[in-house]
N, C-alpha and C positions, 0 to 999 in steps of 0.2 A: 456680491459677485466678485469684486476685486479681491476680496480676502480669499475667496475660494480659488480664484485663478492663481493668486500668489502662492497658496498652499500646495496646489496641485500642478504647478507650472511644468515640472519635470515630466509628470505622467502625461499631460496634454501634449507636450513636445514629442514624446514617444508615439502617441496615438496619431499625431499629424504625420510623423515619419512613416508609420505603418500604412496610413491612408495613401500617401504619395507612392509607396511601393506598390500597393494594390492597384491604383489607377494606372501606373506606368505599365504593368504587365497586362492588365485587363483591356486598356484602351489602345496603348501604343504597340505592344508586342505580344498579342494573344497567340499568334501563329508560332512564336518562339517556344511557347509552352507545348503545343501539340507536336512540334518538331522533336522535343526531348522525349515525349511519350512514345512516339512511333519507333524509336530505336531501342526499346527494351520490351521484355515480355514477362511481366510479373504474373506468376501463377500461385493460386491458393492451393498449394500442394506440399506435402511433407518432404518429398524428394527435392523440391526447389529450395525449401528452407534449409535442408541439410547441405545442399550444394553451396549455398551462400555461407553458411556457418563453418564450412570446411576450409575457409581461407581467412587470413588476417584482415581485420576490418569488415568481416562478414555481416555483423549486426548493423553497423552503420549503412552498409550497402543495401541490406534487406529493407531497412526502414525507409531509406531514400527512395528505392524503387517502389515501395508500397505507396509513398506519397506521390511520386511522379505519375503513377497511373491515373490519378485524379486530374492531371493536366488536361485530360480529354474534355472536361468541363472547364473552360478557361476561367470562369469566375471562381470556381473552387481552387484552381491552381494558383491564381493571383492571390487569393486569400491565404493559402498555405505559405507562399513566399513572404507575404507581409508578416505573418506570425513568426516565421523563422528569423527574419531580419530584426524584428523587434526583440526577439529572444536573445539574439547575439548582443544587441545593444544593452539590454538590461543585465545580462550576465557580465558584460564588460564593466558596467557600472558597479555591480556587486563586488567585482574584484578590485575596482579602483577606490571605492569609498572608504576602504579601510585605511588608506594612506593620504586622502585628500578631502577637501570640503566640497560642498555642493556646487561651488562656482565652476568646477571642472566637469560638470555633467555633460555639456555639449561635446566634450572630447570623446565621450563614450560612443558617439555615433561614427567615429572614424573607421573602426573595423568593418561594420556593415556597409558603409559607403564604399570602402575599398572592394568589398565582395561584390557589391552592386556593379561597380565598374568592371571588375574581372569577369562577371557573368555576361558581358558583351561578347566574350568568346563562347560560342555555342557548344564548345567541347568541355567546358567546366561542368562537372557532374554534381548533382545534389548530394552525393555521398560525402563530398568534402564539407559541405555546410552542416550536414547532420553530425559528422564526426567532430567538427569544431565545437558544436553546441554540446555534445556529449562530453567532450574533453573539458570544456569550461565548467560544466555542471559538476563533473567528478572532482575537479580541482577544488571547487568550493566545499564539496562534501568532505573530502580528505582534510582540507584545512580546518574545517569546523571540528572534525574528529580529533585532529591533533591538538587543537586549542581547548578541547574539553577536559584536558588533564589526564588523558589515558596513559596507562603505564607504558614506558618507552619500549619495553620488549614486545608488548602487544602492538604498539604503533609500528615498529620495524617489521614485525611478523605480518601485519596487515599490508604493509607496503610491498613486502616480498611477494605476497600473493596477488595484490592488486595490479602491479605493473604488467606481468605477462598476461593476466586476464584481460586487462584493458587493451593491451596490444592486439589481442586476438579479436576483440570486439570493435575497436576503433581504427586499427591500423597504426601507421607512424605518427598520428596525432597524439599518441601516448607520450611522445617526447615532450610535448607542451605540459602535460600533467606532471611528468617527472621533474622537469626543471622548475616548475612553479611550486611544487609541494616540497621537494627536497633536491636541490641542485645536484647533489652527488649521485642521486638515483638515476640520473640521465644515462650514466654509464651502464647501469643495469638494464635500462630500457633499450639502449643501443645493442647490448649484448643479446637481448632477446630477438632483435631484428636480424642480427648477423647469424645467430644460431638457426633461426627459421629458414634462412636462405639455403642452409646446408641440408635441410630436411624436407623442404617443400619444392614443388615443381615450378618455382617462380625465380627469376633472376633477382639478385640483390638490389639492383637499381629500381626495379618495379616495387619491391617491398619498401624501399626507403621513400619512394614518391607516392605510395598509395596505390593499391590495385585498381580502385575505381574512383580516384579523386579527379582524374582527367581522362577523356575518352581515348587519347593516345597514350598508352601506358609508359612509354619510354621517356616521357618528359613531364614537366609541371611548370606552369608559368611562374615567373619570379614573384608576381604580386600575390599569388596564393601562398608562396613560401613566406612572404613578408607579413601577412595578416596575423599569424600567431605571435610573431616577434613584436609587432605593434601593440597587441593586447598585453603582452608581458611588460613592455616598456611603460604602457599607461598604468598598469596595475602596480608596478613595483618601483618605477623611477619617479613617479609623482610624489612619493613619500619624501623626496629630497626638496620638494617645492611646496611645502604646506603653507608657506607665507608668501606665495608668489603675488606680485603686484597685479593690479587689475588690468593694466595694459597687456601683460603677458597672457592672462587668461583670454582677454579680448582678441589678441592676435591669433592665439590658438583656435579660438572659435571661428575666426575669419577663414583660417586654413581649412577647417572642417566644412564650412559653407562653400568654399571654392571647389573642394573635392566633390561635394554633393552636386553642384551645378555641372561638373564634368562627367557625371555618371553616364548621361546619355551619349557622350562622345565615344564611349567604349563600344558602342553598337555600330559596326560598319554598315553604311547604308546599302551598298551593293550586295553584300552578303545576305542581309536580312530581306532585301528585295526578292532574291531567289527563294529564300525560305517561305516568304509569303506567297509567291507564285505556286510553289509546290503544295502549300496548304490549300490554296484555292482549287488546284487541280484535284487534290485528294477528296475534297468535299463536293467536287463537280459543280462549283459555282462559276459556270462559264461566263455569265454576264458580269460577274464581279471581276473576272480576269480582264475582260474587254474594257470595262470601266476604268480599271487601274492602268491599263496600257494607254487609254485615251488621255489620262492625266499626265502621264510621263512615259514617253515611248521607250519600250524595253530595248536594250542594246547588247545584252549578253546572250550567248547561245541557248541557255536553258530557259531564260525568260521569254525569248523569242519563240522557242519551242512550245512553251505553255500558251502563249498568245495565239499562235497558229492553230494549236489544238482546240482552243476555245472557239476560234472563228470557224473551224471545220465542224465542231459539234453543234454549232448554231447555224450551220450552212451559210456562212458569210465569208469563207476564205476567198472565194473567187471574186467577191465584191470589194473586200476591204484589206486584203493582204498587204497591198502597197501603201496603205495608210500608215503603216508602221515600218520600222527599220527591218530590212531583210539583207542577208549577205549571200547565202547560197542554200541549196537544198538541205544542208545540215540544220537549218532553222526549223525544218519539219521533223526530222528524226536525227538527232545528234549521234555521232559514232559512239560505240560502246566504250565506256571507261570503267575501270574497276574502282569505282567511287560509290560509297554507300548512299550518298545523298542524291547526286545527279542521276544515278542509275534508276532510282525509284521513279523520278519524273519521266525519264525516257520510256520506262516500262509502261507507264500509264498511256502514252501515245500509242505504243504497239498494241496494248490491250484493247483500246477503243477502236483501233483500226481493224481489228479482227485477227491479228497475229497472236493467238492465244498461247501457243507454245513458246514463242519468243518472250512474251510478257512473263510467262512462268519462269523462264531462264533468268530474265533480268531480276525478278523478285528474289530468286534464290541467290544470285550473284551479289545483289545488294546486301542481303542479310549476312552472307559470308564475309563481306568486305568490311563490316563494322569493326573498327579497330580494337575495341575492348571485348570482342568476342561475344557480345550480347546477341540474343535473337531479337527479331522485330515483330511486334504485333501486326503492324501494317503488312509486312511481307507474308506472314503466316496466313493472314486473311486472304491475300491475293492468291497464294498457293492453293488454298481451299477452293477458291472460285475457279481457277483455271482447271483444276482436276475435276471439279464438278461439271464444267462445260465439256471437257474431253471425255466424260463418262468414266473416269477413274474414281469410282465411288468409294472404294476402301481407302485409297490414299486421301481423298477429301475428308472421309470420316475421321481419319487420324488427326488431321489438322483441326477439324471442328471440335473434336473432343479436347484438344489442347485449349482452344479458345473458350470452351465451356468452363474452364477453370479460372477465368478472369471475371472482373466485375463488368466492364463496359462492353466487352465483346460477347458475353454469354447470351444475351437475348437474341442477337443476330445469329449466333452459332446454332441455337436451338431452333430458330425459324428455318435456317438453311438446312439443318439436318433432315427436315421433313421432305426436302426435295430429292434426297438421295434415292436413286433407283426409280423415281417417278418421272418417266420420260415426258408425259403429258404436261406436268407442272413445269418442268424445265423448259420445254418448247414454248409454253405460253408466258414464261417469265419475260418482263419487258427488257431486261439486260441480258441475262444468260441465254434465253431463247434466241435473241437476235444475234449474239456473238457466235452461238452454235451454228447458225446459218452462214455467218460471214467467214468463219475460220477456214484456214487451209490445213489439211491433214499433214502436209509435209513442209512446214515452214521453218524447220531447223537449218536446212542447208541453203543459205543464201548469203550474199555479201551485202553489207550495209552501203556499199558503193553502187548497188543496183536497186535503189529505192523505187525508181520508176517501174522496173519490171515486176517488183513485188506488188506494188499497188495495181499494176495492170492485171496480174493474176487474181488479185482479190476482186477487182471490178468485174472481170470476165466470169469469175466464179459466182458472184451474186451482184447483179446490177442495181440492187437496192442499197448497196453500200456506198452512200453518198460521200463519206469521208475518203474512201479509196479513190473515187472519181476526182475529188478535189485535190488530193495529194498527187495523183497521177499527172494532172495537168499543171499543177503548180511547180513540181520538181524541175522539169526542164526550163521553165521560165526563170526560176531562181538561179539556175545554173547558166542562164543566158544562152540557151540552146534552142533557137527558134525552129530550125528544121525538125528537131525531135518533137517539139511541142505540136507542130502542124500534123505530124503523123498521129499523135495520140488524140488530138482534138477531134479528128475525123472518126476515130474508133469510138470515142465517147458519144459524140453527137449523133452518130448513126444508131445508137442504142437508147439514149435517154435525152430528154429535153434539158440541156444544161448549157447556157451561154451567158455567163456572168460578165461583168465589166472587164475584168482582167483578160478573159478570153477574147473578147471583141477587140480590145486594144492590141493584143498580141497578133491577132489575125490581120488587123489593119496594118500593123507594122510589117508583117511578113509580106503582104501584097505590095506595100510601098517599096520595100527593098527590090521587088521584081518590076517596079514601075507599072503596076497593074492596080485595078480597082477590085475590091472583094466582091463576091456575088451579092446581088441585091437581097436585102433583108437579113444578112448575116451580121452586119455591123450597123449599129445605130447611127443615124445621120449626125447627131450631135457629137458623137465620138469621132467620126470621120473629120468633122470640122475642127475639133480640138487637135487632132493629129496633124492636120494641115498647118494649123497655127504653130504647133510645136516644131514641125519641120522647117517652117519659114524662119522662125526665131533662131533655131539651131544652125541653119545654113548661114545666117547673117552674122551671128555673134559667137558661134561655137558653144561648147558645153559650159563655158563660164558666163554666158549671157545671163544677167540678173533676172530677165523676164521669164526664164525657164522655171523659176521657183514656184510659179503657180501650177506647174505640172508635176510637182514633187511626188504626188501620190499616184502616178501613172506608171504603166509598164514601160512606156517609152523613156521616161526619165531614168528608171532603174537600169534599163538596158544600155543607154548611151552615156548618161552622166554618172550614175551610181549614187548610192546613199551612204 
């Protein structure tokens, strides 16, 4: 056994590294994978392939998008990343081992560890990884071809053909191939890039940084620029250290280990908290959202929006809204921002509220705001749904036919296609039939500053819309407008039986301000007693009285002390 481990120690180290990558994405950040998948729309279509191949780096982008679609199944996505990371490490070692001995094997993990850290930025695209792997593989192929003793004229002719071809397939990563194979050819590769800028509808800066290496085309993080440089230094500068002392190798190994431990720090906690909330909203895991909020109270507008949506969808908003951080009615429906990520989440709230046309607009705006001009599978699916609900069957058919050209959305698209034109099936559908009853025909013309009026129209249109009733009463409370709340609560309670804890607390507070007692039976006696205790402590010690902390999850605390 020891002999086996000694003989295959390097391979085992690589496999352990791959397992670590797999578990990291599978268990810690599975929602980050689905986040990447939802902002592209890979089609098995000749036109789509031609569109990608019509730009420099098109093959790398096509392959990357092909792989990213499998992120829909997070286990497969994590396995794909593990294989890609191990491939980078092994290719790095293949480039290194020509100039150093096996003691330097741990240093070959440095480039994939740097990439791991860099991918904490959710805008790093898999195209970069695929292009890097292709460039390293082609470097090895060309080096072996040169070392095979081929005629120098054939070699130079092959290089003249290979450089522009590789540029078109990989993008600016061809510069790594050029400098690694024949340093002087980097001028030729650069000339290809500059020439293409004059012939193609892309600015030079975008061609130099890679069309799809980063979601924001006009920039590229420095660490991504550094990775090819590090690979080159490891491959070609270690030849000057063939007899390095053991302490030097050990120190270098420690550096690699430290960088490995730092990989997780590249993933900003608050950013990925929002991504996880968005993922849970997308899959409609309302209980999962509430459980996450119970563990750590959300304090960002979009995470608060997701939590309030989950509470409303489970009919708990009136009971538990003040168990969590609240700031204003923007926590129900945040104002529109031309942001591809946050607009998706806000659109979900509008969709489930019954504002189908507004949800359709948000889906379209979110897709158009994607910085690298990709389409979004998630947005296209929502556009198909909203047009189906609105009876725009030909428009819905167009989107469904697009979705039929995908792997993961094809079954859903084929099932949904059977609903087109079938009013009875749509009306009895648990989601689409319900939203068809809830929707307003003219919900395009309203201000997001009039949330209460919108929810009032939705509730009066269909009093079964419990989410509209909850939002209607919660909006003035979150804006600390008790008189407006008292107007709305009468409208709601005259039509449906709805008197949750937050309503009772607000009613008790309103009557206390008038030095009156609420009508018998409207407010629970226990709540009245708690309010009297709160008022007594507040009168004696003001809003900084420490005893008020036990009322933190009440309407009174929110209105007078704040959270």
